[in-house]
C-alpha positions as CSV (number, residue, x, y, z in Angstrom):
1,M,137.2,256.1,154.4
2,N,134.9,258.8,155.4
3,A,132.8,259.2,158.5
4,I,129.2,260.3,158.3
5,L,127.5,260.5,161.7
6,G,130.3,258.3,163.1
7,R,129.8,255.5,160.6
8,P,132.7,255.3,158.1
9,R,132.3,254.0,154.5
10,L,135.1,251.5,153.7
11,R,136.9,251.0,150.4
12,P,138.7,247.6,150.8
13,A,140.6,247.8,147.5
14,L,142.1,251.2,148.4
15,I,142.9,250.2,151.9
16,T,144.6,247.0,150.8
17,A,146.7,248.8,148.1
18,L,147.8,251.4,150.6
19,A,148.7,248.8,153.2
20,L,150.8,246.9,150.7
21,I,152.6,250.0,149.6
22,A,153.3,250.9,153.3
23,L,154.6,247.4,154.0
24,M,157.0,247.5,151.0
25,T,158.2,251.1,151.6
26,P,161.4,250.2,153.6
27,W,162.7,248.0,150.8
28,V,162.1,250.9,148.3
29,I,163.5,253.8,150.3
30,K,167.3,253.6,150.7
31,S,167.7,256.9,152.5
32,S,167.9,256.5,156.3
33,Y,166.8,260.1,156.7
34,L,163.6,259.6,154.7
35,L,162.9,256.4,156.5
36,G,163.3,258.2,159.8
37,V,160.8,260.9,158.6
38,L,158.3,258.1,157.8
39,I,158.7,256.5,161.2
40,L,158.1,259.9,162.9
41,G,155.1,260.4,160.6
42,L,153.6,257.1,161.7
43,I,154.1,258.0,165.3
44,W,152.4,261.4,164.7
45,L,149.6,259.6,162.8
46,T,148.9,257.4,165.8
47,L,148.8,260.5,168.0
48,N,146.5,262.4,165.6
49,Q,144.1,259.5,165.3
50,S,143.8,259.3,169.1
51,W,143.4,263.0,169.4
52,N,140.8,263.1,166.7
53,L,138.6,260.7,168.7
54,V,138.2,263.1,171.6
55,L,138.5,266.4,169.7
56,G,136.7,265.5,166.4
57,V,134.4,262.6,167.0
58,S,133.4,263.5,170.6
59,G,133.6,267.2,170.1
60,V,135.5,268.0,173.4
61,W,138.1,270.8,173.2
62,N,140.9,268.8,174.7
63,F,144.2,270.7,174.4
64,G,146.0,268.6,177.0
65,H,146.4,265.6,174.7
66,L,150.1,266.2,174.2
67,A,150.6,265.9,177.9
68,L,149.2,262.4,177.7
69,Y,151.6,261.7,174.8
70,A,154.5,262.8,177.0
71,V,153.2,260.8,180.0
72,G,153.3,257.7,177.8
73,G,156.9,258.5,176.7
74,Y,158.1,259.1,180.2
75,A,156.3,256.1,181.6
76,G,157.8,253.8,179.0
77,G,161.3,255.3,179.5
78,L,161.1,255.0,183.3
79,F,159.8,251.5,183.1
80,S,162.7,250.3,180.9
81,L,165.3,252.3,182.9
82,H,164.3,251.0,186.4
83,T,162.9,247.5,185.8
84,G,165.2,246.1,183.2
85,L,162.2,244.3,181.6
86,S,161.5,244.3,177.9
87,S,160.7,247.6,176.3
88,W,157.9,245.9,174.4
89,I,156.1,245.7,177.7
90,G,157.1,249.3,178.2
91,L,154.9,250.2,175.2
92,L,151.9,248.8,176.9
93,V,152.9,250.5,180.2
94,G,153.1,253.9,178.4
95,G,149.6,253.4,176.9
96,L,148.1,252.4,180.2
97,A,149.7,255.3,182.1
98,A,148.4,257.8,179.5
99,G,145.0,256.1,179.5
100,A,144.8,256.6,183.3
101,G,146.0,260.2,182.9
102,G,143.2,260.7,180.3
103,V,140.6,259.5,182.8
104,L,141.9,261.8,185.5
105,L,141.9,264.7,183.0
106,A,138.3,263.9,182.0
107,I,137.0,264.1,185.6
108,P,137.5,267.9,186.2
109,S,136.3,268.7,182.6
110,L,133.1,266.7,182.7
111,R,130.8,269.7,183.1
112,L,132.8,272.1,180.8
113,R,132.3,272.8,177.1
114,G,133.9,274.9,174.5
115,I,136.5,277.4,175.5
116,Y,136.3,276.5,179.2
117,A,137.3,272.9,178.5
118,A,140.1,274.1,176.2
119,L,141.5,276.3,178.9
120,L,141.3,273.6,181.6
121,T,143.0,271.0,179.4
122,F,145.6,273.4,178.2
123,S,146.4,274.3,181.8
124,F,146.8,270.6,182.6
125,A,149.4,270.3,179.8
126,Y,151.2,273.4,181.0
127,V,151.3,272.1,184.6
128,I,152.7,268.7,183.5
129,Q,155.3,270.4,181.4
130,L,156.2,272.7,184.3
131,V,156.5,269.8,186.8
132,I,158.8,267.9,184.5
133,T,160.9,270.9,183.7
134,S,161.3,271.9,187.4
135,D,162.2,268.4,188.5
136,R,165.5,268.4,190.4
137,S,165.4,264.8,191.7
138,G,166.8,263.3,188.5
139,L,163.7,261.2,188.0
140,T,162.6,262.8,184.7
141,G,165.8,264.5,183.7
142,G,164.3,268.0,184.1
143,S,164.5,270.2,181.1
144,F,167.3,268.1,179.5
145,G,164.9,265.1,179.2
146,L,165.0,261.5,180.1
147,T,167.7,259.3,178.6
148,G,169.7,256.2,179.4
149,Y,167.0,253.6,178.8
150,H,167.2,250.9,176.2
151,G,165.0,250.9,173.1
152,L,163.0,248.1,171.5
153,A,165.0,244.9,170.9
154,F,164.8,243.4,167.4
155,G,167.5,240.7,167.8
156,T,170.1,242.5,165.8
157,T,172.5,245.4,166.0
158,D,172.5,246.2,162.3
159,A,171.4,249.8,161.9
160,T,169.3,249.2,158.7
161,A,167.5,246.2,160.2
162,V,166.8,248.1,163.4
163,A,165.4,251.0,161.4
164,H,163.2,248.6,159.5
165,G,162.0,247.1,162.7
166,Y,161.0,250.5,164.1
167,Y,159.2,251.3,160.9
168,W,157.2,248.1,160.9
169,T,156.4,248.5,164.6
170,A,155.2,252.1,164.1
171,L,153.2,250.9,161.1
172,A,151.6,248.1,163.2
173,V,150.7,250.5,166.0
174,T,149.2,252.9,163.4
175,L,147.1,250.1,161.9
176,V,146.0,248.8,165.2
177,T,145.0,252.4,166.2
178,A,143.1,252.8,162.9
179,A,141.3,249.5,163.5
180,A,140.4,250.5,167.1
181,M,139.1,253.9,165.9
182,L,137.0,252.1,163.2
183,L,135.5,249.7,165.7
184,V,134.7,252.5,168.2
185,T,133.1,254.8,165.6
186,R,131.0,251.9,164.2
187,S,129.8,250.8,167.6
188,P,127.0,252.3,169.7
189,M,129.7,254.0,171.7
190,G,130.8,255.9,168.7
191,L,127.2,257.0,167.9
192,A,126.9,258.1,171.5
193,F,130.1,260.3,171.1
194,V,128.6,261.9,168.0
195,A,125.2,262.4,169.7
196,L,126.9,264.2,172.6
197,R,128.9,266.3,170.2
198,E,125.9,267.4,168.2
199,N,123.4,268.0,171.1
200,A,124.5,267.0,174.6
201,P,121.3,267.9,176.4
202,L,119.2,265.9,173.9
203,A,121.5,263.0,174.0
204,A,121.4,263.0,177.8
205,A,117.6,263.2,177.7
206,R,117.6,260.0,175.5
207,G,119.6,258.1,178.2
208,I,123.2,258.7,177.0
209,S,125.4,259.5,180.0
210,P,127.8,262.4,179.2
211,I,130.0,261.5,182.2
212,T,130.4,257.9,181.2
213,Y,131.1,258.5,177.6
214,Q,133.4,261.5,178.1
215,V,135.5,259.4,180.5
216,L,135.6,256.6,177.9
217,S,136.6,259.0,175.1
218,F,139.5,260.5,177.2
219,G,140.6,257.1,178.4
220,I,140.7,255.4,175.0
221,S,142.3,258.3,173.2
222,G,144.8,258.6,176.1
223,F,145.8,255.0,175.8
224,F,146.8,255.3,172.1
225,A,148.5,258.6,172.7
226,G,150.6,256.9,175.3
227,L,151.5,254.1,172.8
228,A,152.7,256.8,170.4
229,G,154.6,258.6,173.2
230,A,156.4,255.4,174.3
231,L,157.3,254.5,170.8
232,Y,158.7,258.0,170.2
233,A,160.8,257.7,173.4
234,Y,162.2,254.3,172.4
235,Y,162.9,255.3,168.8
236,F,164.8,258.6,169.6
237,G,166.3,257.4,172.9
238,V,165.1,260.6,174.7
239,I,161.9,262.2,175.8
240,T,161.8,265.9,176.8
241,P,159.1,268.3,177.9
242,T,159.3,270.1,174.6
243,V,157.1,267.4,173.0
244,M,154.1,269.0,174.6
245,G,155.0,272.6,173.8
246,L,152.9,275.1,171.9
247,G,154.9,274.6,168.7
248,P,154.1,270.8,168.4
249,M,150.5,271.5,169.4
250,T,150.1,274.0,166.5
251,I,151.5,271.4,164.1
252,F,149.2,268.6,165.2
253,V,146.1,270.7,165.3
254,T,146.9,272.0,161.8
255,M,147.2,268.4,160.6
256,M,143.8,267.5,161.9
257,V,142.1,270.6,160.7
258,V,143.6,270.2,157.2
259,G,142.6,266.6,157.0
260,G,139.2,267.0,158.6
261,L,138.1,266.7,162.2
262,G,135.8,263.8,163.0
263,T,136.6,261.7,159.9
264,L,138.6,258.5,160.0
265,S,140.8,259.4,157.0
266,G,141.3,263.0,158.0
267,P,144.3,262.3,160.3
268,F,145.9,260.3,157.4
269,V,145.5,263.1,154.9
270,G,146.4,265.9,157.2
271,T,149.5,264.2,158.6
272,A,150.8,263.2,155.2
273,L,150.4,266.8,153.8
274,I,151.8,268.7,156.8
275,L,154.7,266.2,157.2
276,A,155.6,266.8,153.5
277,V,155.6,270.6,154.2
278,Q,157.6,270.1,157.4
279,T,160.2,268.0,155.5
280,A,160.4,270.5,152.6
281,L,161.0,273.4,155.1
282,E,163.5,271.6,157.2
283,D,166.2,274.0,156.3
284,Y,164.0,277.0,157.1
285,P,162.9,276.6,160.7
286,Q,161.8,280.2,161.1
287,A,159.5,280.1,158.1
288,R,158.0,276.7,159.0
289,L,155.6,277.9,161.6
290,I,154.6,280.9,159.5
291,V,153.8,278.6,156.5
292,L,151.9,276.2,158.8
293,G,149.9,279.1,160.3
294,A,149.1,280.4,156.8
295,V,147.9,277.0,155.8
296,L,145.7,276.7,158.8
297,V,144.1,280.1,158.2
298,A,143.6,279.3,154.5
299,M,142.0,275.9,155.4
300,V,139.6,277.5,157.9
301,V,138.5,280.0,155.3
302,I,138.4,277.8,152.2
303,M,137.6,274.3,153.6
304,P,136.5,274.7,157.2
305,R,135.6,271.0,157.5
306,G,138.9,269.8,155.9
307,I,140.0,268.2,152.7
308,V,138.3,264.9,153.3
309,D,134.9,266.5,153.8
310,A,135.4,268.8,150.8
311,V,136.3,265.8,148.6
312,G,133.3,263.9,149.9
313,A,131.1,266.8,149.1
314,I,132.4,266.9,145.5
315,N,131.9,263.1,145.2
316,R,128.3,263.4,146.5
317,R,127.6,266.2,143.9
318,I,129.0,264.0,141.1
319,E,126.9,261.1,142.3
320,R,123.7,263.2,142.4
321,W,124.5,264.6,138.9
322,V,125.0,261.1,137.5
323,A,121.8,259.8,139.2
324,E,119.8,262.8,137.9
325,G,121.2,262.1,134.4
326,E,120.2,258.4,134.6
327,E,116.7,259.4,135.8
328,A,116.3,261.8,132.9
329,E,117.3,259.1,130.4
330,D,114.8,256.6,132.0
331,E,112.0,259.2,131.7
332,A,112.9,259.9,128.1
333,D,112.9,256.2,127.3
334,D,109.5,255.9,129.0
335,R,108.1,258.8,127.0
336,A,109.4,257.2,123.8
337,D,107.7,253.9,124.6
338,E,104.3,255.5,125.2
339,P,103.3,256.1,121.6
340,V,104.2,252.5,120.7
341,Q,102.1,251.1,123.6
342,T,99.2,253.4,122.6
343,M,99.3,252.2,119.0
344,A,99.5,248.6,120.2
345,G,96.4,249.1,122.4
346,R,94.4,250.6,119.5
347,A,95.3,247.7,117.3
């Protein structure tokens, strides 16, 4: 899938094949470590898709998205810890809490663009992290994180079955997020997001309300970020303020830039590639951020619009080249037929 002016071009055969491979993966992979990496990758993919909506499609420099991710995780954990209700409901609670946080974050940043919006949203994330870290009441667990809540129930205590349950849950959340992003970008709302990104004054003059659509963008993306955060909290059994630190932010931004901001398939490509790099450098934590930084710089220089856009540009060139060749052959055939038609007319 690729997104051109907010309208993605679907490839049903490819999507179906990838979905079938994803569904069968737990039966093929026997390593619990690799399965855990894939579950974390799916959670990250959900987060990146939601962030891409506001950062790539809507064009708002929102660097407070990880705070919404953390809000979803803490909301889900606190819900399960203090109510005793099903953690499946806690997933929805985490999404709703982060969605509400996204709307609140959108309000002070409505009239800001570019670096000013980035500074405001980054400050929001820092304040949330500082409040949680400084908590002495025991509500959030402070810098040690929130623990003690129960995770998702799959009706079994078998470790392998539970891991498979978390994988399929993460996959379902990822696919639902992808379907939601597809519907949004194909709708008039998605076109309004793109119009505001490309030329906000012109879009406003044509009747598109920047306030309304920016709030919608923050709210929708915040909801799915909260789902990812709650799922992360339930899977690992702990949620800490470090999930919204500068290190994770660097990783996630790199994923989106590598894949391609504003494209539907960009988060998939970027998350897969950077996750592979992360896994390969697991034993070299000091070199990991250096390598990711180098990858980010190289991508900005070589492919500033990401891999998806670069591949799309190559495909479009090939299609034009093939079309030009077919036109040249048609013209040659027409010229070859002209003498025959002329002789027939004389006769």
